[in-house]
Phi, psi and omega in degrees: 000139183270167182310320179296315181295314183299314177303311177301317176299320179300309180302311177305309181297318175306310181302314182297312180300315178301311182300319183272351184057046175234155175302139180301325184296343172287348180259099177244160180302329175272010180285129176287135179305320183298324181293337173257017171060040179277125182248181180298323178290317175300324178298320183293317176301316174296318181295321180298312180297312176302317184291321176296317186282317186267350182062043181214145187265126179258124180292121186292338183285349173270355188265135179230144168274006183270340185272205183250164177308317180302321177294328180282325174295319182291333172297319184295315175308307182297323176292319177292316175305317182293320190288341183274348187268000000 
């Protein structure tokens, strides 16, 4: 991962940590969403915060609580990239 994406993941992880009220350090790319007890309501809260922070709309039907933090992050990156085109 290059420095730009690491910074973006860092921003993403801070948002997730704030919304879930857990230390940011617990959120790594390989962290299973179930391990940080993220449910569908928390996903929506995170997505709204991410949309506000990154300025991109993320389709909630593509979001799952079964994946890892990296999967959710990649959805954010794809949405941000799409919004820039």
